[in-house]
Biotite code that builds the C-alpha atoms (Angstrom):
import biotite.structure as struc

atoms = struc.array([
    struc.Atom([66.200, -79.370, 107.199], chain_id="A", res_id=1, res_name="MET", atom_name="CA", element="C"),
    struc.Atom([69.523, -81.156, 106.726], chain_id="A", res_id=2, res_name="ASN", atom_name="CA", element="C"),
    struc.Atom([72.093, -81.395, 109.528], chain_id="A", res_id=3, res_name="ASN", atom_name="CA", element="C"),
    struc.Atom([74.273, -78.564, 108.192], chain_id="A", res_id=4, res_name="LYS", atom_name="CA", element="C"),
    struc.Atom([71.203, -76.288, 108.205], chain_id="A", res_id=5, res_name="GLU", atom_name="CA", element="C"),
    struc.Atom([70.381, -77.518, 111.711], chain_id="A", res_id=6, res_name="LEU", atom_name="CA", element="C"),
    struc.Atom([73.792, -76.362, 112.978], chain_id="A", res_id=7, res_name="ILE", atom_name="CA", element="C"),
    struc.Atom([73.417, -73.035, 111.151], chain_id="A", res_id=8, res_name="GLU", atom_name="CA", element="C"),
    struc.Atom([69.951, -72.531, 112.679], chain_id="A", res_id=9, res_name="THR", atom_name="CA", element="C"),
    struc.Atom([71.421, -73.258, 116.123], chain_id="A", res_id=10, res_name="PHE", atom_name="CA", element="C"),
    struc.Atom([74.155, -70.627, 115.749], chain_id="A", res_id=11, res_name="TYR", atom_name="CA", element="C"),
    struc.Atom([71.838, -68.097, 114.130], chain_id="A", res_id=12, res_name="ASN", atom_name="CA", element="C"),
    struc.Atom([69.693, -68.516, 117.258], chain_id="A", res_id=13, res_name="GLY", atom_name="CA", element="C"),
    struc.Atom([72.732, -67.863, 119.437], chain_id="A", res_id=14, res_name="LEU", atom_name="CA", element="C"),
    struc.Atom([73.658, -64.793, 117.363], chain_id="A", res_id=15, res_name="SER", atom_name="CA", element="C"),
    struc.Atom([70.111, -63.491, 117.903], chain_id="A", res_id=16, res_name="GLU", atom_name="CA", element="C"),
    struc.Atom([70.195, -64.540, 121.592], chain_id="A", res_id=17, res_name="ARG", atom_name="CA", element="C"),
    struc.Atom([67.091, -66.608, 120.807], chain_id="A", res_id=18, res_name="ASN", atom_name="CA", element="C"),
    struc.Atom([67.357, -69.608, 123.127], chain_id="A", res_id=19, res_name="ALA", atom_name="CA", element="C"),
    struc.Atom([64.084, -71.147, 121.930], chain_id="A", res_id=20, res_name="GLU", atom_name="CA", element="C"),
    struc.Atom([65.406, -71.266, 118.354], chain_id="A", res_id=21, res_name="LYS", atom_name="CA", element="C"),
    struc.Atom([68.565, -72.961, 119.614], chain_id="A", res_id=22, res_name="MET", atom_name="CA", element="C"),
    struc.Atom([66.688, -75.436, 121.804], chain_id="A", res_id=23, res_name="ILE", atom_name="CA", element="C"),
    struc.Atom([64.435, -76.417, 118.893], chain_id="A", res_id=24, res_name="SER", atom_name="CA", element="C"),
    struc.Atom([67.562, -77.918, 117.276], chain_id="A", res_id=25, res_name="CYS", atom_name="CA", element="C"),
    struc.Atom([68.270, -80.149, 120.288], chain_id="A", res_id=26, res_name="TYR", atom_name="CA", element="C"),
    struc.Atom([66.965, -83.672, 120.820], chain_id="A", res_id=27, res_name="HIS", atom_name="CA", element="C"),
    struc.Atom([65.051, -84.109, 124.095], chain_id="A", res_id=28, res_name="LYS", atom_name="CA", element="C"),
    struc.Atom([67.929, -86.291, 125.368], chain_id="A", res_id=29, res_name="ASP", atom_name="CA", element="C"),
    struc.Atom([70.690, -83.829, 124.419], chain_id="A", res_id=30, res_name="ILE", atom_name="CA", element="C"),
    struc.Atom([74.107, -84.211, 126.052], chain_id="A", res_id=31, res_name="VAL", atom_name="CA", element="C"),
    struc.Atom([76.173, -81.005, 126.028], chain_id="A", res_id=32, res_name="PHE", atom_name="CA", element="C"),
    struc.Atom([79.728, -80.694, 127.293], chain_id="A", res_id=33, res_name="GLU", atom_name="CA", element="C"),
    struc.Atom([82.289, -77.903, 127.439], chain_id="A", res_id=34, res_name="ASP", atom_name="CA", element="C"),
    struc.Atom([85.216, -76.844, 129.657], chain_id="A", res_id=35, res_name="PRO", atom_name="CA", element="C"),
    struc.Atom([83.130, -74.204, 131.459], chain_id="A", res_id=36, res_name="GLY", atom_name="CA", element="C"),
    struc.Atom([80.057, -76.172, 132.513], chain_id="A", res_id=37, res_name="PHE", atom_name="CA", element="C"),
    struc.Atom([81.203, -79.772, 132.230], chain_id="A", res_id=38, res_name="GLY", atom_name="CA", element="C"),
    struc.Atom([78.558, -82.262, 131.095], chain_id="A", res_id=39, res_name="LYS", atom_name="CA", element="C"),
    struc.Atom([74.895, -81.193, 131.020], chain_id="A", res_id=40, res_name="LEU", atom_name="CA", element="C"),
    struc.Atom([72.000, -83.407, 129.965], chain_id="A", res_id=41, res_name="LYS", atom_name="CA", element="C"),
    struc.Atom([68.472, -82.728, 128.747], chain_id="A", res_id=42, res_name="GLY", atom_name="CA", element="C"),
    struc.Atom([66.755, -79.727, 130.299], chain_id="A", res_id=43, res_name="ASP", atom_name="CA", element="C"),
    struc.Atom([69.936, -78.542, 132.060], chain_id="A", res_id=44, res_name="ARG", atom_name="CA", element="C"),
    struc.Atom([71.682, -78.117, 128.689], chain_id="A", res_id=45, res_name="ALA", atom_name="CA", element="C"),
    struc.Atom([68.669, -76.238, 127.350], chain_id="A", res_id=46, res_name="LYS", atom_name="CA", element="C"),
    struc.Atom([68.457, -74.025, 130.458], chain_id="A", res_id=47, res_name="LYS", atom_name="CA", element="C"),
    struc.Atom([72.150, -73.168, 130.088], chain_id="A", res_id=48, res_name="MET", atom_name="CA", element="C"),
    struc.Atom([71.484, -71.602, 126.667], chain_id="A", res_id=49, res_name="TRP", atom_name="CA", element="C"),
    struc.Atom([68.437, -69.764, 128.066], chain_id="A", res_id=50, res_name="GLN", atom_name="CA", element="C"),
    struc.Atom([70.603, -68.360, 130.853], chain_id="A", res_id=51, res_name="MET", atom_name="CA", element="C"),
    struc.Atom([73.454, -67.370, 128.522], chain_id="A", res_id=52, res_name="LEU", atom_name="CA", element="C"),
    struc.Atom([71.096, -65.746, 126.003], chain_id="A", res_id=53, res_name="CYS", atom_name="CA", element="C"),
    struc.Atom([69.258, -63.812, 128.713], chain_id="A", res_id=54, res_name="LYS", atom_name="CA", element="C"),
    struc.Atom([72.387, -62.651, 130.523], chain_id="A", res_id=55, res_name="ASN", atom_name="CA", element="C"),
    struc.Atom([74.621, -62.094, 127.471], chain_id="A", res_id=56, res_name="GLY", atom_name="CA", element="C"),
    struc.Atom([73.684, -58.453, 126.936], chain_id="A", res_id=57, res_name="LYS", atom_name="CA", element="C"),
    struc.Atom([76.638, -57.642, 124.664], chain_id="A", res_id=58, res_name="ASP", atom_name="CA", element="C"),
    struc.Atom([77.157, -61.142, 123.228], chain_id="A", res_id=59, res_name="LEU", atom_name="CA", element="C"),
    struc.Atom([78.391, -61.192, 119.646], chain_id="A", res_id=60, res_name="LYS", atom_name="CA", element="C"),
    struc.Atom([78.804, -64.519, 117.842], chain_id="A", res_id=61, res_name="VAL", atom_name="CA", element="C"),
    struc.Atom([80.287, -65.532, 114.513], chain_id="A", res_id=62, res_name="GLU", atom_name="CA", element="C"),
    struc.Atom([80.346, -69.085, 113.196], chain_id="A", res_id=63, res_name="PHE", atom_name="CA", element="C"),
    struc.Atom([82.092, -70.691, 110.250], chain_id="A", res_id=64, res_name="SER", atom_name="CA", element="C"),
    struc.Atom([83.315, -73.922, 108.709], chain_id="A", res_id=65, res_name="ASP", atom_name="CA", element="C"),
    struc.Atom([80.022, -75.759, 109.306], chain_id="A", res_id=66, res_name="VAL", atom_name="CA", element="C"),
    struc.Atom([80.175, -79.375, 108.134], chain_id="A", res_id=67, res_name="LYS", atom_name="CA", element="C"),
    struc.Atom([77.713, -82.218, 108.605], chain_id="A", res_id=68, res_name="ALA", atom_name="CA", element="C"),
    struc.Atom([76.672, -85.598, 107.268], chain_id="A", res_id=69, res_name="ASN", atom_name="CA", element="C"),
    struc.Atom([73.895, -87.928, 108.409], chain_id="A", res_id=70, res_name="ASP", atom_name="CA", element="C"),
    struc.Atom([75.622, -88.796, 111.692], chain_id="A", res_id=71, res_name="ASN", atom_name="CA", element="C"),
    struc.Atom([78.125, -86.127, 112.749], chain_id="A", res_id=72, res_name="ILE", atom_name="CA", element="C"),
    struc.Atom([78.910, -82.471, 112.262], chain_id="A", res_id=73, res_name="GLY", atom_name="CA", element="C"),
    struc.Atom([81.292, -79.720, 113.306], chain_id="A", res_id=74, res_name="SER", atom_name="CA", element="C"),
    struc.Atom([81.650, -75.959, 113.341], chain_id="A", res_id=75, res_name="ALA", atom_name="CA", element="C"),
    struc.Atom([83.976, -73.239, 114.511], chain_id="A", res_id=76, res_name="HIS", atom_name="CA", element="C"),
    struc.Atom([82.518, -70.317, 116.408], chain_id="A", res_id=77, res_name="TRP", atom_name="CA", element="C"),
    struc.Atom([83.785, -67.293, 118.236], chain_id="A", res_id=78, res_name="GLU", atom_name="CA", element="C"),
    struc.Atom([82.111, -65.291, 120.971], chain_id="A", res_id=79, res_name="ALA", atom_name="CA", element="C"),
    struc.Atom([82.785, -61.783, 122.235], chain_id="A", res_id=80, res_name="TRP", atom_name="CA", element="C"),
    struc.Atom([81.177, -60.672, 125.498], chain_id="A", res_id=81, res_name="TYR", atom_name="CA", element="C"),
    struc.Atom([81.727, -59.097, 128.881], chain_id="A", res_id=82, res_name="THR", atom_name="CA", element="C"),
    struc.Atom([82.257, -61.623, 131.692], chain_id="A", res_id=83, res_name="PHE", atom_name="CA", element="C"),
    struc.Atom([79.691, -60.469, 134.249], chain_id="A", res_id=84, res_name="SER", atom_name="CA", element="C"),
    struc.Atom([81.669, -61.378, 137.387], chain_id="A", res_id=85, res_name="GLN", atom_name="CA", element="C"),
    struc.Atom([84.698, -59.255, 136.494], chain_id="A", res_id=86, res_name="THR", atom_name="CA", element="C"),
    struc.Atom([83.484, -56.868, 133.797], chain_id="A", res_id=87, res_name="GLY", atom_name="CA", element="C"),
    struc.Atom([86.368, -58.038, 131.608], chain_id="A", res_id=88, res_name="ARG", atom_name="CA", element="C"),
    struc.Atom([86.028, -58.457, 127.838], chain_id="A", res_id=89, res_name="LYS", atom_name="CA", element="C"),
    struc.Atom([86.309, -62.025, 126.551], chain_id="A", res_id=90, res_name="VAL", atom_name="CA", element="C"),
    struc.Atom([86.982, -63.334, 123.055], chain_id="A", res_id=91, res_name="HIS", atom_name="CA", element="C"),
    struc.Atom([86.540, -67.095, 123.070], chain_id="A", res_id=92, res_name="ASN", atom_name="CA", element="C"),
    struc.Atom([87.400, -69.351, 120.112], chain_id="A", res_id=93, res_name="LYS", atom_name="CA", element="C"),
    struc.Atom([85.460, -72.620, 120.128], chain_id="A", res_id=94, res_name="ILE", atom_name="CA", element="C"),
    struc.Atom([85.408, -75.763, 118.022], chain_id="A", res_id=95, res_name="ASP", atom_name="CA", element="C"),
    struc.Atom([82.178, -77.744, 118.231], chain_id="A", res_id=96, res_name="ALA", atom_name="CA", element="C"),
    struc.Atom([81.353, -81.344, 117.398], chain_id="A", res_id=97, res_name="GLU", atom_name="CA", element="C"),
    struc.Atom([77.839, -82.684, 116.966], chain_id="A", res_id=98, res_name="PHE", atom_name="CA", element="C"),
    struc.Atom([76.049, -86.018, 116.726], chain_id="A", res_id=99, res_name="GLU", atom_name="CA", element="C"),
    struc.Atom([72.532, -86.305, 115.311], chain_id="A", res_id=100, res_name="PHE", atom_name="CA", element="C"),
    struc.Atom([69.499, -88.479, 116.012], chain_id="A", res_id=101, res_name="LEU", atom_name="CA", element="C"),
    struc.Atom([65.981, -88.201, 114.587], chain_id="A", res_id=102, res_name="ASP", atom_name="CA", element="C"),
    struc.Atom([66.777, -84.941, 112.768], chain_id="A", res_id=103, res_name="GLY", atom_name="CA", element="C"),
    struc.Atom([68.029, -83.203, 115.943], chain_id="A", res_id=104, res_name="LYS", atom_name="CA", element="C"),
    struc.Atom([71.336, -82.635, 117.757], chain_id="A", res_id=105, res_name="ILE", atom_name="CA", element="C"),
    struc.Atom([71.723, -85.425, 120.347], chain_id="A", res_id=106, res_name="ILE", atom_name="CA", element="C"),
    struc.Atom([75.312, -84.636, 121.396], chain_id="A", res_id=107, res_name="LYS", atom_name="CA", element="C"),
    struc.Atom([77.084, -81.261, 121.343], chain_id="A", res_id=108, res_name="HIS", atom_name="CA", element="C"),
    struc.Atom([80.651, -80.869, 122.586], chain_id="A", res_id=109, res_name="THR", atom_name="CA", element="C"),
    struc.Atom([82.438, -77.522, 122.625], chain_id="A", res_id=110, res_name="ASP", atom_name="CA", element="C"),
    struc.Atom([86.232, -77.405, 122.872], chain_id="A", res_id=111, res_name="TYR", atom_name="CA", element="C"),
    struc.Atom([88.181, -74.299, 123.832], chain_id="A", res_id=112, res_name="PHE", atom_name="CA", element="C"),
    struc.Atom([91.346, -73.395, 125.683], chain_id="A", res_id=113, res_name="ASN", atom_name="CA", element="C"),
    struc.Atom([90.137, -72.920, 129.264], chain_id="A", res_id=114, res_name="LEU", atom_name="CA", element="C"),
    struc.Atom([93.440, -71.370, 130.346], chain_id="A", res_id=115, res_name="HIS", atom_name="CA", element="C"),
    struc.Atom([93.159, -68.734, 127.592], chain_id="A", res_id=116, res_name="ARG", atom_name="CA", element="C"),
    struc.Atom([89.501, -68.101, 128.502], chain_id="A", res_id=117, res_name="TRP", atom_name="CA", element="C"),
    struc.Atom([90.370, -67.707, 132.203], chain_id="A", res_id=118, res_name="ALA", atom_name="CA", element="C"),
    struc.Atom([93.135, -65.234, 131.353], chain_id="A", res_id=119, res_name="SER", atom_name="CA", element="C"),
    struc.Atom([90.601, -63.083, 129.464], chain_id="A", res_id=120, res_name="HIS", atom_name="CA", element="C"),
    struc.Atom([87.699, -63.466, 131.897], chain_id="A", res_id=121, res_name="ALA", atom_name="CA", element="C"),
    struc.Atom([89.485, -63.305, 135.228], chain_id="A", res_id=122, res_name="ILE", atom_name="CA", element="C"),
    struc.Atom([92.833, -61.651, 134.523], chain_id="A", res_id=123, res_name="GLY", atom_name="CA", element="C"),
    struc.Atom([96.068, -62.508, 136.328], chain_id="A", res_id=124, res_name="TRP", atom_name="CA", element="C"),
    struc.Atom([94.449, -65.092, 138.635], chain_id="A", res_id=125, res_name="LYS", atom_name="CA", element="C"),
    struc.Atom([92.993, -66.820, 135.571], chain_id="A", res_id=126, res_name="GLY", atom_name="CA", element="C"),
    struc.Atom([96.376, -66.703, 133.873], chain_id="A", res_id=127, res_name="LYS", atom_name="CA", element="C"),
    struc.Atom([97.964, -68.237, 136.954], chain_id="A", res_id=128, res_name="LEU", atom_name="CA", element="C"),
    struc.Atom([95.335, -70.901, 137.782], chain_id="A", res_id=129, res_name="LEU", atom_name="CA", element="C"),
    struc.Atom([93.247, -71.304, 134.614], chain_id="A", res_id=130, res_name="GLY", atom_name="CA", element="C"),
    struc.Atom([95.120, -74.372, 133.396], chain_id="A", res_id=131, res_name="GLY", atom_name="CA", element="C"),
    struc.Atom([94.717, -76.370, 136.611], chain_id="A", res_id=132, res_name="THR", atom_name="CA", element="C"),
    struc.Atom([92.210, -79.103, 137.478], chain_id="A", res_id=133, res_name="ASN", atom_name="CA", element="C"),
    struc.Atom([91.476, -77.191, 140.696], chain_id="A", res_id=134, res_name="PHE", atom_name="CA", element="C"),
    struc.Atom([90.304, -74.189, 138.648], chain_id="A", res_id=135, res_name="PHE", atom_name="CA", element="C"),
    struc.Atom([88.233, -76.376, 136.309], chain_id="A", res_id=136, res_name="LYS", atom_name="CA", element="C"),
    struc.Atom([86.493, -78.061, 139.260], chain_id="A", res_id=137, res_name="LYS", atom_name="CA", element="C"),
    struc.Atom([85.739, -74.718, 140.947], chain_id="A", res_id=138, res_name="LYS", atom_name="CA", element="C"),
    struc.Atom([84.454, -73.263, 137.673], chain_id="A", res_id=139, res_name="LEU", atom_name="CA", element="C"),
    struc.Atom([82.114, -76.229, 137.129], chain_id="A", res_id=140, res_name="HIS", atom_name="CA", element="C"),
    struc.Atom([80.767, -75.780, 140.673], chain_id="A", res_id=141, res_name="GLN", atom_name="CA", element="C"),
    struc.Atom([80.210, -72.049, 140.128], chain_id="A", res_id=142, res_name="GLN", atom_name="CA", element="C"),
    struc.Atom([78.601, -72.331, 136.677], chain_id="A", res_id=143, res_name="THR", atom_name="CA", element="C"),
    struc.Atom([76.329, -75.138, 137.831], chain_id="A", res_id=144, res_name="ASN", atom_name="CA", element="C"),
    struc.Atom([75.282, -73.134, 140.918], chain_id="A", res_id=145, res_name="ARG", atom_name="CA", element="C"),
    struc.Atom([74.367, -70.245, 138.609], chain_id="A", res_id=146, res_name="LEU", atom_name="CA", element="C"),
    struc.Atom([72.435, -72.664, 136.418], chain_id="A", res_id=147, res_name="LEU", atom_name="CA", element="C"),
    struc.Atom([70.580, -74.100, 139.451], chain_id="A", res_id=148, res_name="ASP", atom_name="CA", element="C"),
    struc.Atom([69.651, -70.569, 140.570], chain_id="A", res_id=149, res_name="LYS", atom_name="CA", element="C"),
    struc.Atom([68.462, -69.645, 137.051], chain_id="A", res_id=150, res_name="PHE", atom_name="CA", element="C"),
    struc.Atom([66.599, -72.957, 136.726], chain_id="A", res_id=151, res_name="HIS", atom_name="CA", element="C"),
    struc.Atom([64.667, -72.343, 139.980], chain_id="A", res_id=152, res_name="SER", atom_name="CA", element="C"),
    struc.Atom([63.412, -68.906, 138.858], chain_id="A", res_id=153, res_name="ASN", atom_name="CA", element="C"),
])
């Protein structure tokens, strides 16, 4: 499998909410980072996808513009889902960058507008605070607490 196919397999797994398919694309020493969770390494990154796939009951994903060479890759993807804490509908637009090692994804970084996401997910409070470092820090604490709780089950 070439690296472009690896990225496509990863996102097909996400579209199917098949965390094991996604995780099979990751190197054992994966480093994942995004505005919602911050930086996650190894098993924590893998557990995050397990948690999101399990809890994302109405998750819909589309991906496009997949590019890759021997060392790096990128993709654009969009997700539609209901944010469980508020019941609000979210449409998130994400640009991803990848690095590869030994035929697997070793580094995966997702970029999206956290302020825009917070406005969708949380409403007026997200619109007001979503662009602040205070909000980002609190969100990282909350998402990582959820991940710890999921990880211990």
